[in-house]
C-alpha atoms as an extended CHARMM CRD file, in Angstrom:
* protein
*
       290  EXT
         1         1  MET       CA              0.0000000000        0.0000000000        0.0000000000  PROA      1               0.0000000000
         2         2  ARG       CA              2.7970000000        2.3910000000        0.9480000000  PROA      2               0.0000000000
         3         3  ARG       CA              4.4740000000        1.6360000000       -2.3620000000  PROA      3               0.0000000000
         4         4  ILE       CA              1.2890000000        2.5080000000       -4.2740000000  PROA      4               0.0000000000
         5         5  VAL       CA              0.8930000000        5.7670000000       -2.3300000000  PROA      5               0.0000000000
         6         6  SER       CA              4.5430000000        6.6000000000       -2.9640000000  PROA      6               0.0000000000
         7         7  VAL       CA              4.1460000000        6.0100000000       -6.6940000000  PROA      7               0.0000000000
         8         8  LEU       CA              0.9850000000        8.1260000000       -6.7970000000  PROA      8               0.0000000000
         9         9  LEU       CA              2.7090000000       10.9750000000       -4.9390000000  PROA      9               0.0000000000
        10        10  SER       CA              5.6240000000       10.8100000000       -7.3640000000  PROA      10              0.0000000000
        11        11  LEU       CA              3.2470000000       11.0010000000      -10.3150000000  PROA      11              0.0000000000
        12        12  ILE       CA              1.4000000000       13.9550000000       -8.7970000000  PROA      12              0.0000000000
        13        13  LEU       CA              4.6610000000       15.8160000000       -8.1710000000  PROA      13              0.0000000000
        14        14  ALA       CA              5.8590000000       15.0860000000      -11.7060000000  PROA      14              0.0000000000
        15        15  VAL       CA              2.6160000000       16.3520000000      -13.2450000000  PROA      15              0.0000000000
        16        16  THR       CA              2.7440000000       19.4620000000      -11.0490000000  PROA      16              0.0000000000
        17        17  ALA       CA              6.3340000000       20.1560000000      -12.0860000000  PROA      17              0.0000000000
        18        18  LEU       CA              5.5100000000       19.7030000000      -15.7560000000  PROA      18              0.0000000000
        19        19  SER       CA              2.5040000000       21.9960000000      -15.4350000000  PROA      19              0.0000000000
        20        20  ALA       CA              4.5980000000       24.6630000000      -13.7480000000  PROA      20              0.0000000000
        21        21  CYS       CA              7.2600000000       24.3340000000      -16.4080000000  PROA      21              0.0000000000
        22        22  GLY       CA              4.6720000000       24.6010000000      -19.1440000000  PROA      22              0.0000000000
        23        23  ALA       CA              3.1290000000       27.6510000000      -17.5070000000  PROA      23              0.0000000000
        24        24  SER       CA              6.4830000000       29.4180000000      -17.2790000000  PROA      24              0.0000000000
        25        25  ASN       CA              7.0830000000       28.8500000000      -20.9790000000  PROA      25              0.0000000000
        26        26  THR       CA              3.6150000000       29.9020000000      -22.0810000000  PROA      26              0.0000000000
        27        27  LYS       CA              3.9790000000       32.5280000000      -24.7780000000  PROA      27              0.0000000000
        28        28  VAL       CA              1.9810000000       35.7090000000      -24.3060000000  PROA      28              0.0000000000
        29        29  ASP       CA             -0.5290000000       36.3070000000      -27.1080000000  PROA      29              0.0000000000
        30        30  MET       CA              0.5290000000       39.8350000000      -28.0400000000  PROA      30              0.0000000000
        31        31  THR       CA             -2.5560000000       40.3620000000      -30.2070000000  PROA      31              0.0000000000
        32        32  LYS       CA             -4.7230000000       40.2400000000      -27.0770000000  PROA      32              0.0000000000
        33        33  VAL       CA             -2.6630000000       42.6450000000      -24.9740000000  PROA      33              0.0000000000
        34        34  ASN       CA             -4.5170000000       45.7990000000      -23.9210000000  PROA      34              0.0000000000
        35        35  SER       CA             -2.5710000000       46.8160000000      -20.8190000000  PROA      35              0.0000000000
        36        36  LEU       CA              0.6500000000       46.2000000000      -18.9110000000  PROA      36              0.0000000000
        37        37  THR       CA             -1.1100000000       43.5330000000      -16.8530000000  PROA      37              0.0000000000
        38        38  ASP       CA             -1.7420000000       41.5320000000      -20.0270000000  PROA      38              0.0000000000
        39        39  LEU       CA              2.0300000000       41.4820000000      -20.6240000000  PROA      39              0.0000000000
        40        40  LYS       CA              2.6660000000       39.6310000000      -17.3540000000  PROA      40              0.0000000000
        41        41  GLY       CA              5.5900000000       37.2300000000      -17.7220000000  PROA      41              0.0000000000
        42        42  ALA       CA              6.3790000000       38.2580000000      -21.3000000000  PROA      42              0.0000000000
        43        43  LYS       CA              9.9160000000       38.4320000000      -22.6970000000  PROA      43              0.0000000000
        44        44  ILE       CA             10.2530000000       42.1580000000      -23.3170000000  PROA      44              0.0000000000
        45        45  ALA       CA             13.4010000000       44.0880000000      -24.1860000000  PROA      45              0.0000000000
        46        46  ALA       CA             14.5060000000       47.7220000000      -24.2340000000  PROA      46              0.0000000000
        47        47  GLN       CA             17.4540000000       49.7630000000      -25.4460000000  PROA      47              0.0000000000
        48        48  ALA       CA             20.1180000000       50.0390000000      -22.7530000000  PROA      48              0.0000000000
        49        49  GLY       CA             20.7160000000       53.4740000000      -21.2760000000  PROA      49              0.0000000000
        50        50  THR       CA             17.1800000000       54.7480000000      -21.9120000000  PROA      50              0.0000000000
        51        51  PHE       CA             14.0110000000       55.2390000000      -19.8640000000  PROA      51              0.0000000000
        52        52  HSD       CA             12.6060000000       52.3200000000      -21.8450000000  PROA      52              0.0000000000
        53        53  VAL       CA             14.4390000000       50.0040000000      -19.4370000000  PROA      53              0.0000000000
        54        54  ASP       CA             12.6120000000       51.5400000000      -16.4600000000  PROA      54              0.0000000000
        55        55  ALA       CA              9.3480000000       51.2650000000      -18.3720000000  PROA      55              0.0000000000
        56        56  MET       CA             10.0120000000       47.6150000000      -19.2260000000  PROA      56              0.0000000000
        57        57  ASN       CA             10.5050000000       46.8340000000      -15.5510000000  PROA      57              0.0000000000
        58        58  GLN       CA              6.9900000000       48.0970000000      -14.7850000000  PROA      58              0.0000000000
        59        59  ILE       CA              5.5820000000       44.9920000000      -16.5030000000  PROA      59              0.0000000000
        60        60  PRO       CA              4.5430000000       42.3430000000      -13.9330000000  PROA      60              0.0000000000
        61        61  GLU       CA              7.0000000000       39.4250000000      -13.7500000000  PROA      61              0.0000000000
        62        62  VAL       CA              8.6520000000       40.5970000000      -16.9590000000  PROA      62              0.0000000000
        63        63  LYS       CA             11.4670000000       38.5100000000      -18.4100000000  PROA      63              0.0000000000
        64        64  GLY       CA             13.3920000000       41.6240000000      -19.3060000000  PROA      64              0.0000000000
        65        65  SER       CA             16.5560000000       42.1190000000      -21.3220000000  PROA      65              0.0000000000
        66        66  THR       CA             18.4470000000       45.0420000000      -22.8280000000  PROA      66              0.0000000000
        67        67  TYR       CA             20.2030000000       45.5780000000      -26.1420000000  PROA      67              0.0000000000
        68        68  PRO       CA             22.7250000000       48.3040000000      -26.9840000000  PROA      68              0.0000000000
        69        69  GLU       CA             21.2630000000       49.4480000000      -30.3040000000  PROA      69              0.0000000000
        70        70  PHE       CA             17.8330000000       49.8550000000      -31.8830000000  PROA      70              0.0000000000
        71        71  ALA       CA             18.7920000000       47.5090000000      -34.7400000000  PROA      71              0.0000000000
        72        72  ASP       CA             19.5480000000       44.7700000000      -32.1980000000  PROA      72              0.0000000000
        73        73  LEU       CA             16.0050000000       45.0060000000      -30.8290000000  PROA      73              0.0000000000
        74        74  LEU       CA             14.5540000000       44.5860000000      -34.3080000000  PROA      74              0.0000000000
        75        75  THR       CA             16.6970000000       41.5280000000      -34.9390000000  PROA      75              0.0000000000
        76        76  ALA       CA             15.7140000000       40.0030000000      -31.6010000000  PROA      76              0.0000000000
        77        77  VAL       CA             11.9690000000       40.4210000000      -32.0860000000  PROA      77              0.0000000000
        78        78  LYS       CA             12.0810000000       39.1220000000      -35.6640000000  PROA      78              0.0000000000
        79        79  SER       CA             14.0490000000       36.0450000000      -34.5980000000  PROA      79              0.0000000000
        80        80  GLY       CA             11.6230000000       35.2590000000      -31.7760000000  PROA      80              0.0000000000
        81        81  ALA       CA             14.2610000000       35.7560000000      -29.0770000000  PROA      81              0.0000000000
        82        82  ILE       CA             11.8840000000       38.2130000000      -27.3900000000  PROA      82              0.0000000000
        83        83  ASP       CA              8.1190000000       38.7220000000      -27.4380000000  PROA      83              0.0000000000
        84        84  GLY       CA              8.4510000000       42.4430000000      -28.0000000000  PROA      84              0.0000000000
        85        85  TYR       CA             10.3330000000       45.6090000000      -27.1420000000  PROA      85              0.0000000000
        86        86  VAL       CA              9.5250000000       49.0580000000      -25.7790000000  PROA      86              0.0000000000
        87        87  ALA       CA              9.5480000000       51.9690000000      -28.2360000000  PROA      87              0.0000000000
        88        88  GLU       CA              7.9840000000       55.3690000000      -28.8670000000  PROA      88              0.0000000000
        89        89  GLU       CA              4.7800000000       55.2470000000      -30.8920000000  PROA      89              0.0000000000
        90        90  PRO       CA              6.2360000000       57.1500000000      -33.8900000000  PROA      90              0.0000000000
        91        91  THR       CA              9.0010000000       54.5460000000      -34.0800000000  PROA      91              0.0000000000
        92        92  ALA       CA              6.3650000000       51.8170000000      -34.0400000000  PROA      92              0.0000000000
        93        93  PHE       CA              4.5020000000       53.5580000000      -36.8810000000  PROA      93              0.0000000000
        94        94  ALA       CA              7.6610000000       53.6570000000      -38.9840000000  PROA      94              0.0000000000
        95        95  VAL       CA              8.8490000000       50.1230000000      -38.2260000000  PROA      95              0.0000000000
        96        96  CYS       CA              5.4670000000       48.4720000000      -38.7610000000  PROA      96              0.0000000000
        97        97  HSD       CA              4.8090000000       50.3770000000      -41.9990000000  PROA      97              0.0000000000
        98        98  LYS       CA              8.0900000000       49.0850000000      -43.3950000000  PROA      98              0.0000000000
        99        99  ASP       CA              7.6180000000       45.4890000000      -42.2330000000  PROA      99              0.0000000000
       100       100  ASN       CA              4.1060000000       44.0240000000      -42.2770000000  PROA      100             0.0000000000
       101       101  THR       CA              5.2220000000       41.0670000000      -40.1450000000  PROA      101             0.0000000000
       102       102  LEU       CA              5.4210000000       43.4710000000      -37.1990000000  PROA      102             0.0000000000
       103       103  ASP       CA              2.7380000000       45.2450000000      -35.1940000000  PROA      103             0.0000000000
       104       104  TYR       CA              2.5390000000       47.0820000000      -31.8810000000  PROA      104             0.0000000000
       105       105  VAL       CA              0.4040000000       47.3160000000      -28.7610000000  PROA      105             0.0000000000
       106       106  PRO       CA             -1.0490000000       50.8840000000      -28.6820000000  PROA      106             0.0000000000
       107       107  LEU       CA             -0.6420000000       51.5830000000      -24.9740000000  PROA      107             0.0000000000
       108       108  LYS       CA             -1.3960000000       54.9990000000      -23.4540000000  PROA      108             0.0000000000
       109       109  ASN       CA              0.9690000000       56.5540000000      -20.9200000000  PROA      109             0.0000000000
       110       110  ASN       CA             -0.3890000000       56.7630000000      -17.3660000000  PROA      110             0.0000000000
       111       111  ASP       CA             -3.5460000000       54.9360000000      -18.4380000000  PROA      111             0.0000000000
       112       112  THR       CA             -3.3630000000       51.4860000000      -20.0240000000  PROA      112             0.0000000000
       113       113  GLY       CA              0.3960000000       51.7630000000      -20.4210000000  PROA      113             0.0000000000
       114       114  PHE       CA              3.5570000000       52.8320000000      -18.6780000000  PROA      114             0.0000000000
       115       115  VAL       CA              3.7680000000       55.3660000000      -15.8770000000  PROA      115             0.0000000000
       116       116  ALA       CA              5.8750000000       58.1780000000      -17.3090000000  PROA      116             0.0000000000
       117       117  THR       CA              6.4500000000       61.9050000000      -16.9530000000  PROA      117             0.0000000000
       118       118  ALA       CA              7.0600000000       64.4170000000      -19.7440000000  PROA      118             0.0000000000
       119       119  ALA       CA             10.7600000000       64.2460000000      -18.9030000000  PROA      119             0.0000000000
       120       120  ASP       CA             10.6620000000       60.4800000000      -19.4020000000  PROA      120             0.0000000000
       121       121  VAL       CA              8.9130000000       60.4000000000      -22.7760000000  PROA      121             0.0000000000
       122       122  GLY       CA              9.5050000000       63.9010000000      -24.1140000000  PROA      122             0.0000000000
       123       123  ILE       CA             12.5940000000       64.6860000000      -26.1730000000  PROA      123             0.0000000000
       124       124  ALA       CA             14.7020000000       67.8270000000      -25.9360000000  PROA      124             0.0000000000
       125       125  VAL       CA             17.8810000000       69.4070000000      -27.2690000000  PROA      125             0.0000000000
       126       126  GLY       CA             20.9390000000       68.5690000000      -25.1730000000  PROA      126             0.0000000000
       127       127  LEU       CA             23.5140000000       71.3280000000      -24.6120000000  PROA      127             0.0000000000
       128       128  ILE       CA             26.6820000000       71.7160000000      -22.5980000000  PROA      128             0.0000000000
       129       129  THR       CA             26.0760000000       72.6440000000      -18.9540000000  PROA      129             0.0000000000
       130       130  GLY       CA             25.6860000000       76.3980000000      -18.5470000000  PROA      130             0.0000000000
       131       131  SER       CA             25.1780000000       77.0330000000      -22.2630000000  PROA      131             0.0000000000
       132       132  GLU       CA             23.6480000000       80.3950000000      -23.1970000000  PROA      132             0.0000000000
       133       133  GLN       CA             22.0580000000       78.6360000000      -26.1760000000  PROA      133             0.0000000000
       134       134  VAL       CA             19.3710000000       77.0520000000      -23.9900000000  PROA      134             0.0000000000
       135       135  ALA       CA             17.2830000000       80.2310000000      -23.8070000000  PROA      135             0.0000000000
       136       136  LYS       CA             17.8460000000       81.0580000000      -27.4830000000  PROA      136             0.0000000000
       137       137  ILE       CA             16.8090000000       77.6100000000      -28.6600000000  PROA      137             0.0000000000
       138       138  ASN       CA             13.7950000000       77.5920000000      -26.3320000000  PROA      138             0.0000000000
       139       139  ASP       CA             12.6390000000       80.8080000000      -28.0100000000  PROA      139             0.0000000000
       140       140  ILE       CA             13.0880000000       79.1680000000      -31.4200000000  PROA      140             0.0000000000
       141       141  LEU       CA             11.2240000000       76.0040000000      -30.4160000000  PROA      141             0.0000000000
       142       142  ALA       CA              8.3650000000       78.1340000000      -29.0850000000  PROA      142             0.0000000000
       143       143  THR       CA              7.7190000000       79.3800000000      -32.6390000000  PROA      143             0.0000000000
       144       144  ILE       CA              6.8050000000       75.8630000000      -33.8320000000  PROA      144             0.0000000000
       145       145  PRO       CA              3.0450000000       75.2620000000      -33.3580000000  PROA      145             0.0000000000
       146       146  ALA       CA              1.8820000000       71.9170000000      -31.9620000000  PROA      146             0.0000000000
       147       147  GLU       CA              0.0420000000       71.2240000000      -35.2180000000  PROA      147             0.0000000000
       148       148  THR       CA              3.2500000000       71.6790000000      -37.1960000000  PROA      148             0.0000000000
       149       149  ARG       CA              5.1570000000       69.3320000000      -34.9020000000  PROA      149             0.0000000000
       150       150  SER       CA              2.5230000000       66.6350000000      -35.3630000000  PROA      150             0.0000000000
       151       151  ALA       CA              2.3450000000       67.1700000000      -39.1280000000  PROA      151             0.0000000000
       152       152  LEU       CA              6.1280000000       66.9330000000      -39.4200000000  PROA      152             0.0000000000
       153       153  MET       CA              6.1770000000       63.6370000000      -37.5260000000  PROA      153             0.0000000000
       154       154  GLU       CA              3.4690000000       62.2450000000      -39.8070000000  PROA      154             0.0000000000
       155       155  GLN       CA              5.6070000000       63.2010000000      -42.8030000000  PROA      155             0.0000000000
       156       156  MET       CA              8.6950000000       61.5190000000      -41.3650000000  PROA      156             0.0000000000
       157       157  VAL       CA              6.7180000000       58.3250000000      -40.7690000000  PROA      157             0.0000000000
       158       158  ALA       CA              5.4080000000       58.5120000000      -44.3400000000  PROA      158             0.0000000000
       159       159  ILE       CA              8.9480000000       58.8360000000      -45.7240000000  PROA      159             0.0000000000
       160       160  CYS       CA             10.0350000000       55.8200000000      -43.6740000000  PROA      160             0.0000000000
       161       161  ALA       CA              7.1410000000       53.8810000000      -45.1950000000  PROA      161             0.0000000000
       162       162  GLY       CA              8.4260000000       54.6630000000      -48.6870000000  PROA      162             0.0000000000
       163       163  GLU       CA              5.9820000000       57.4340000000      -49.4940000000  PROA      163             0.0000000000
       164       164  THR       CA              7.0900000000       60.5880000000      -51.2850000000  PROA      164             0.0000000000
       165       165  VAL       CA              6.9260000000       63.9120000000      -49.4700000000  PROA      165             0.0000000000
       166       166  THR       CA              7.6970000000       66.9670000000      -51.5800000000  PROA      166             0.0000000000
       167       167  GLU       CA              7.2650000000       69.8060000000      -49.0880000000  PROA      167             0.0000000000
       168       168  LEU       CA              7.9110000000       69.6800000000      -45.3570000000  PROA      168             0.0000000000
       169       169  ALA       CA              5.5190000000       71.0170000000      -42.7290000000  PROA      169             0.0000000000
       170       170  LEU       CA              8.4050000000       72.7910000000      -40.9730000000  PROA      170             0.0000000000
       171       171  THR       CA             10.4540000000       75.1320000000      -43.1410000000  PROA      171             0.0000000000
       172       172  SER       CA             12.7410000000       78.1240000000      -42.6950000000  PROA      172             0.0000000000
       173       173  GLU       CA             15.1280000000       80.1120000000      -44.8640000000  PROA      173             0.0000000000
       174       174  ALA       CA             18.8120000000       79.2800000000      -44.7420000000  PROA      174             0.0000000000
       175       175  PRO       CA             20.9510000000       82.2710000000      -43.6980000000  PROA      175             0.0000000000
       176       176  ALA       CA             22.4980000000       84.1850000000      -46.5960000000  PROA      176             0.0000000000
       177       177  ASN       CA             25.6580000000       84.8100000000      -44.5610000000  PROA      177             0.0000000000
       178       178  PRO       CA             26.0620000000       82.1060000000      -41.8830000000  PROA      178             0.0000000000
       179       179  THR       CA             27.8030000000       83.2260000000      -38.7010000000  PROA      179             0.0000000000
       180       180  GLY       CA             29.1850000000       79.7800000000      -37.9420000000  PROA      180             0.0000000000
       181       181  VAL       CA             28.5220000000       76.0400000000      -37.8960000000  PROA      181             0.0000000000
       182       182  PHE       CA             25.9730000000       74.3230000000      -35.6560000000  PROA      182             0.0000000000
       183       183  ARG       CA             27.3060000000       70.7840000000      -35.0870000000  PROA      183             0.0000000000
       184       184  VAL       CA             24.5910000000       68.3680000000      -34.0090000000  PROA      184             0.0000000000
       185       185  ALA       CA             25.0900000000       64.7960000000      -32.7900000000  PROA      185             0.0000000000
       186       186  MET       CA             22.5980000000       61.9740000000      -33.3500000000  PROA      186             0.0000000000
       187       187  GLU       CA             22.6370000000       58.2270000000      -34.0210000000  PROA      187             0.0000000000
       188       188  CYS       CA             21.2910000000       58.4690000000      -37.5750000000  PROA      188             0.0000000000
       189       189  ALA       CA             19.7550000000       55.0570000000      -36.8880000000  PROA      189             0.0000000000
       190       190  TYR       CA             16.4370000000       55.5640000000      -35.0800000000  PROA      190             0.0000000000
       191       191  GLU       CA             13.5130000000       56.0310000000      -37.4640000000  PROA      191             0.0000000000
       192       192  PRO       CA             11.5190000000       58.2290000000      -37.6990000000  PROA      192             0.0000000000
       193       193  TYR       CA             13.5930000000       60.5100000000      -35.4720000000  PROA      193             0.0000000000
       194       194  ASN       CA             16.8270000000       60.0990000000      -37.4130000000  PROA      194             0.0000000000
       195       195  TRP       CA             18.1650000000       57.7170000000      -40.0240000000  PROA      195             0.0000000000
       196       196  THR       CA             20.8870000000       57.3080000000      -42.6540000000  PROA      196             0.0000000000
       197       197  GLU       CA             20.4490000000       57.4050000000      -46.4350000000  PROA      197             0.0000000000
       198       198  THR       CA             23.1310000000       56.2080000000      -48.8570000000  PROA      198             0.0000000000
       199       199  GLU       CA             22.1080000000       58.9750000000      -51.2290000000  PROA      199             0.0000000000
       200       200  LYS       CA             19.9840000000       62.0920000000      -50.8480000000  PROA      200             0.0000000000
       201       201  LYS       CA             16.6590000000       60.3900000000      -51.5000000000  PROA      201             0.0000000000
       202       202  SER       CA             14.2050000000       62.3110000000      -49.3170000000  PROA      202             0.0000000000
       203       203  VAL       CA             13.3180000000       65.9770000000      -49.0320000000  PROA      203             0.0000000000
       204       204  GLY       CA             15.3250000000       67.8000000000      -46.3820000000  PROA      204             0.0000000000
       205       205  ALA       CA             18.1150000000       65.2110000000      -46.0720000000  PROA      205             0.0000000000
       206       206  VAL       CA             21.4370000000       66.6190000000      -44.8280000000  PROA      206             0.0000000000
       207       207  ALA       CA             24.9430000000       65.2930000000      -45.5070000000  PROA      207             0.0000000000
       208       208  ILE       CA             26.5780000000       63.5250000000      -42.5550000000  PROA      208             0.0000000000
       209       209  THR       CA             29.9370000000       65.0130000000      -41.6010000000  PROA      209             0.0000000000
       210       210  GLY       CA             32.9090000000       62.9410000000      -40.5120000000  PROA      210             0.0000000000
       211       211  GLU       CA             35.5430000000       60.4500000000      -41.5610000000  PROA      211             0.0000000000
       212       212  GLY       CA             34.1040000000       57.6250000000      -43.6340000000  PROA      212             0.0000000000
       213       213  LYS       CA             30.7500000000       59.3910000000      -44.0210000000  PROA      213             0.0000000000
       214       214  ASP       CA             31.1840000000       60.5860000000      -47.6100000000  PROA      214             0.0000000000
       215       215  GLY       CA             28.0130000000       60.0520000000      -49.6240000000  PROA      215             0.0000000000
       216       216  LEU       CA             25.8550000000       59.4590000000      -46.5420000000  PROA      216             0.0000000000
       217       217  TYR       CA             22.8860000000       61.6340000000      -45.5980000000  PROA      217             0.0000000000
       218       218  ALA       CA             20.7040000000       61.9490000000      -42.5090000000  PROA      218             0.0000000000
       219       219  ASN       CA             17.0230000000       62.6950000000      -42.3210000000  PROA      219             0.0000000000
       220       220  GLY       CA             14.2300000000       62.4080000000      -39.8050000000  PROA      220             0.0000000000
       221       221  TYR       CA             12.3090000000       64.4630000000      -37.2780000000  PROA      221             0.0000000000
       222       222  ASP       CA             15.4590000000       65.3780000000      -35.3460000000  PROA      222             0.0000000000
       223       223  VAL       CA             17.2390000000       66.4450000000      -38.5350000000  PROA      223             0.0000000000
       224       224  GLN       CA             14.4240000000       68.8230000000      -39.4530000000  PROA      224             0.0000000000
       225       225  ILE       CA             14.3080000000       70.2910000000      -35.9420000000  PROA      225             0.0000000000
       226       226  ALA       CA             18.0920000000       70.7330000000      -36.0880000000  PROA      226             0.0000000000
       227       227  GLN       CA             17.8630000000       72.4080000000      -39.5050000000  PROA      227             0.0000000000
       228       228  TYR       CA             15.1820000000       74.8000000000      -38.2900000000  PROA      228             0.0000000000
       229       229  ILE       CA             17.2160000000       75.7490000000      -35.2160000000  PROA      229             0.0000000000
       230       230  ALA       CA             20.4110000000       76.2240000000      -37.2360000000  PROA      230             0.0000000000
       231       231  ASN       CA             18.6500000000       78.4740000000      -39.7470000000  PROA      231             0.0000000000
       232       232  LYS       CA             17.0910000000       80.5810000000      -36.9980000000  PROA      232             0.0000000000
       233       233  LEU       CA             20.4790000000       80.9030000000      -35.2880000000  PROA      233             0.0000000000
       234       234  GLY       CA             21.9400000000       82.0900000000      -38.5940000000  PROA      234             0.0000000000
       235       235  MET       CA             24.2830000000       79.1060000000      -38.7950000000  PROA      235             0.0000000000
       236       236  THR       CA             25.1010000000       76.2180000000      -41.1360000000  PROA      236             0.0000000000
       237       237  LEU       CA             24.0050000000       72.7790000000      -39.9350000000  PROA      237             0.0000000000
       238       238  GLU       CA             26.4140000000       69.8500000000      -39.6750000000  PROA      238             0.0000000000
       239       239  ILE       CA             25.1420000000       66.3910000000      -38.7130000000  PROA      239             0.0000000000
       240       240  CYS       CA             27.5870000000       64.1670000000      -36.8230000000  PROA      240             0.0000000000
       241       241  SER       CA             26.8190000000       60.4670000000      -36.3620000000  PROA      241             0.0000000000
       242       242  TYR       CA             27.5960000000       58.7900000000      -33.0140000000  PROA      242             0.0000000000
       243       243  GLU       CA             26.5080000000       55.6350000000      -31.2110000000  PROA      243             0.0000000000
       244       244  TRP       CA             23.9870000000       56.2930000000      -28.4380000000  PROA      244             0.0000000000
       245       245  ASP       CA             26.4290000000       55.9140000000      -25.5400000000  PROA      245             0.0000000000
       246       246  SER       CA             28.8600000000       58.3290000000      -27.2140000000  PROA      246             0.0000000000
       247       247  LEU       CA             26.4210000000       61.2270000000      -27.6640000000  PROA      247             0.0000000000
       248       248  ILE       CA             26.8630000000       62.9040000000      -24.2710000000  PROA      248             0.0000000000
       249       249  PRO       CA             30.6650000000       62.3910000000      -24.2080000000  PROA      249             0.0000000000
       250       250  ALA       CA             30.8510000000       63.9760000000      -27.6910000000  PROA      250             0.0000000000
       251       251  LEU       CA             29.0160000000       67.0430000000      -26.3870000000  PROA      251             0.0000000000
       252       252  GLN       CA             31.0440000000       67.2640000000      -23.1870000000  PROA      252             0.0000000000
       253       253  SER       CA             34.3210000000       67.0240000000      -25.1110000000  PROA      253             0.0000000000
       254       254  GLY       CA             33.3430000000       69.8850000000      -27.4120000000  PROA      254             0.0000000000
       255       255  ASN       CA             33.2210000000       67.7740000000      -30.5670000000  PROA      255             0.0000000000
       256       256  VAL       CA             29.6210000000       68.8870000000      -31.1590000000  PROA      256             0.0000000000
       257       257  ASP       CA             27.4600000000       71.8200000000      -30.0980000000  PROA      257             0.0000000000
       258       258  ALA       CA             24.2200000000       69.9840000000      -29.3900000000  PROA      258             0.0000000000
       259       259  ILE       CA             22.5020000000       66.6140000000      -29.1840000000  PROA      259             0.0000000000
       260       260  ILE       CA             19.2390000000       66.3440000000      -31.1040000000  PROA      260             0.0000000000
       261       261  ALA       CA             18.6440000000       62.6220000000      -31.0840000000  PROA      261             0.0000000000
       262       262  GLY       CA             15.2970000000       61.7100000000      -29.5850000000  PROA      262             0.0000000000
       263       263  MET       CA             16.8880000000       62.1070000000      -26.1460000000  PROA      263             0.0000000000
       264       264  SER       CA             14.7140000000       62.5470000000      -23.0520000000  PROA      264             0.0000000000
       265       265  PRO       CA             15.7920000000       65.0700000000      -20.3880000000  PROA      265             0.0000000000
       266       266  THR       CA             15.8510000000       62.5880000000      -17.5160000000  PROA      266             0.0000000000
       267       267  ALA       CA             17.1280000000       63.5720000000      -14.0730000000  PROA      267             0.0000000000
       268       268  GLU       CA             20.2140000000       61.3980000000      -14.5540000000  PROA      268             0.0000000000
       269       269  ARG       CA             21.1290000000       63.1060000000      -17.8320000000  PROA      269             0.0000000000
       270       270  GLU       CA             20.4340000000       66.5560000000      -16.4080000000  PROA      270             0.0000000000
       271       271  GLU       CA             23.2700000000       65.9220000000      -13.9680000000  PROA      271             0.0000000000
       272       272  GLN       CA             25.5990000000       65.7420000000      -16.9850000000  PROA      272             0.0000000000
       273       273  ILE       CA             24.2450000000       68.2870000000      -19.4900000000  PROA      273             0.0000000000
       274       274  ASP       CA             21.5480000000       70.9470000000      -19.8860000000  PROA      274             0.0000000000
       275       275  PHE       CA             18.3490000000       70.5360000000      -21.8750000000  PROA      275             0.0000000000
       276       276  THR       CA             15.9380000000       72.8210000000      -23.6610000000  PROA      276             0.0000000000
       277       277  ASP       CA             12.1780000000       72.5440000000      -23.4170000000  PROA      277             0.0000000000
       278       278  VAL       CA             10.6590000000       69.3620000000      -24.8430000000  PROA      278             0.0000000000
       279       279  TYR       CA             10.0690000000       69.5340000000      -28.6090000000  PROA      279             0.0000000000
       280       280  TYR       CA              8.0910000000       66.2840000000      -28.9730000000  PROA      280             0.0000000000
       281       281  GLU       CA              6.2940000000       63.8630000000      -26.6590000000  PROA      281             0.0000000000
       282       282  SER       CA              4.7730000000       60.4590000000      -27.3940000000  PROA      282             0.0000000000
       283       283  ASN       CA              3.2820000000       57.3120000000      -25.8940000000  PROA      283             0.0000000000
       284       284  LEU       CA              5.4570000000       54.3000000000      -25.1790000000  PROA      284             0.0000000000
       285       285  VAL       CA              4.2720000000       51.1070000000      -26.8680000000  PROA      285             0.0000000000
       286       286  VAL       CA              5.4840000000       47.5390000000      -27.3970000000  PROA      286             0.0000000000
       287       287  ILE       CA              6.4750000000       46.3190000000      -30.8700000000  PROA      287             0.0000000000
       288       288  TYR       CA              6.0300000000       42.6030000000      -31.5660000000  PROA      288             0.0000000000
       289       289  LYS       CA              6.1090000000       40.0440000000      -34.3750000000  PROA      289             0.0000000000
       290       290  LYS       CA              2.6910000000       38.9320000000      -35.6150000000  PROA      290             0.0000000000
């Protein structure tokens, strides 16, 4: 009798263990996700060194991971290594328009989605600590209506999707006699905020400056904001391409004059550099493979 009971107990424990194992490996159905709670236990990733990591960790029992570059996140989600990754909604628009195997969960900040402040999800111009340009650039940014900012983002998403845009929503005259060069750092690899073109294919594209960058152009929301600021300052714009982790060091070392790269003015970054007012703000969403 004891032997029978022992065997039965062993079977029960084995079934329980298998059930637990199966539950832990259950894949989240991303098409049915409507809130962070629905993402419980999902394998979600974020770009290292961004607020997206903090947002990712708000997901209950998340199996979180980080990747150094935006392109790495795309590769991971397409390969099935992760269920999805955190991104701004404009980025999701651009990515999903280009690749119909991808979609995104349209979460709303501080509602169905992530808890975030304007400093967390807004983006601003980064300047060296104590820069007198902060006030000047704030005055320039204040001349751009909210409707124009939204229209410009829609155009950048359209360009990323392969559509042709002939006239930009945000325009300004280039100075006849520039007083200097406005050197701006960005990744040139984060659509629709900034990207690289191997030839000047889209309206408003600007040549990338630097060794080994001949024949390369940058465009995107950040590029157009940078061009507008440079024109209003009476200066010539130069775009300098850096990896994300090198942006702030490039500014601090004096290699560039500003960072306009979809960068949020978080408290941690404000300890290193100054920021202007926010020039764009968006919801955080989760991109996934269908």
